[in-house]
N, C-alpha and C positions, 0 to 999 in steps of 0.2 A: 231232850230238856225242854221244859218249858218254863218261861220267865214269865211273869203277873208284871206288867208295867204300871197297871191302875190300883195298887195297893192303898193307896192315900184315901183319906175320906172327903166326901165330897163337901166344902166349905159353907155353899150356900146355895140354895134355888132361886134365891131373888134375882130378878134381872139387873145387870151392871148398866148403870147410865153412861151412854157412849162406852158402851163394851162390846164385846165378840164373843161368840159361842166358840168353842174349840171343837174340831170336828171329831176329835180321839175321845177325849173326856167327857164330851156335852156339857162342861161348866161354861157358863157365862162369866169371862172374867174381863177386868180392864185392858184397855190396849197396851199398858206398857208390860203387860205378861205376854205377849206375842213379840217375834221381831219382825222386823221392817225388810222389805224387799223392794220398795219401789221409794220413788225420789217425790212422792206424794206427801208433804208434811200434814198431820192431822187428819188421816182419811183412812175409814175402815178397809179400802182396797188396798191401802198401803202395807199391811199386815198379813202374815203368812195365816194358814186355816187353823194351824196346830200351835197350841201356847207352847211356852218355854219349857215347862215342867214335861210335857210329852215328848218335845223335841228331845230333850236331854235323857229322859227315859229311854226312847229309843235307839238314841246312840249307843247308850251302855249296853242293850240289847245286840245291835250290830258289834260292837268290839267283842262281848263275849262270844258271839256266833264265829267270828274270823278267827279266834284263838283257838277253838274248838274244832273247827273245819278249815285248816289252811287252803290256800289257793292250791289247786292242782298243777303237776308240772307242765303238762299240756295244755293249751288254750282252746281246748274244742268245747264248743257250747254243748251242754246236754239235749237242749232240744232241737237245734238246726242241724246239729254236729258240724257246723262251719269252723275254720279257726279264726280266731280273733286274736289282736295285740292284748286285749285287756278282756276278763269277764269281772261279772259282777256276784255279788253274795246273793243267790234268792232263798225267801223267808216266807212262810206263812204268816200274815199281818194278824191274823185272830188268835194264834198259837204261839207264834214266834219261834216256830218248828223250822230247822234248816231243811232246805229242799235241795240246793246243789247250787253249782258254779254255772252261769250262763251269760251269752251276750246281752249287750245294753239293749237291743233290738227286741229280743226275746222278752227281755225284761219288763219293757214298755209296753209290749203285745200284752203280756198277763195283768199288768197294771191296768191298762185300758179296759179290760174285761172284767177288772175286779176280782180276778181269780174266781170265777164262777163259771163252773164246767157247762151248765145250761146254758149260758151266752156265749160259750166259745163253741159249743157244739151248734147253734143257731149261725153263727157264722161259717162254719163249716157246712152246714147244709146251705148256705146262700152262695160260698164258692162253688159248690157241686151243682148248681141249676145248669 
């Protein structure tokens, strides 16, 4: 199943004064379109990099994937094969295709390599030196 998060039209390509650009939809928006995560008031650094609209769309995708692919009864990570108390849903962020249930360490690792096989291969080559 493939879900499209960004079926809405781009409102404007004009930069918004005192705004910020969402890293998902690439739209420049006013700061109130972003969730705050910091106690620094009126600072661009106090806002998440993804706008509310994209965050909500991503949440809908995750909920749909969880319904379609329930957690397995065993808590074995599909990558490292270790048992964990809790597994997280892994999916391709470009296609929204479900990949499996993995531990948070493996999920973070894939995220840090931005799901790019080339980068993962370079890391493996480096470790094999």
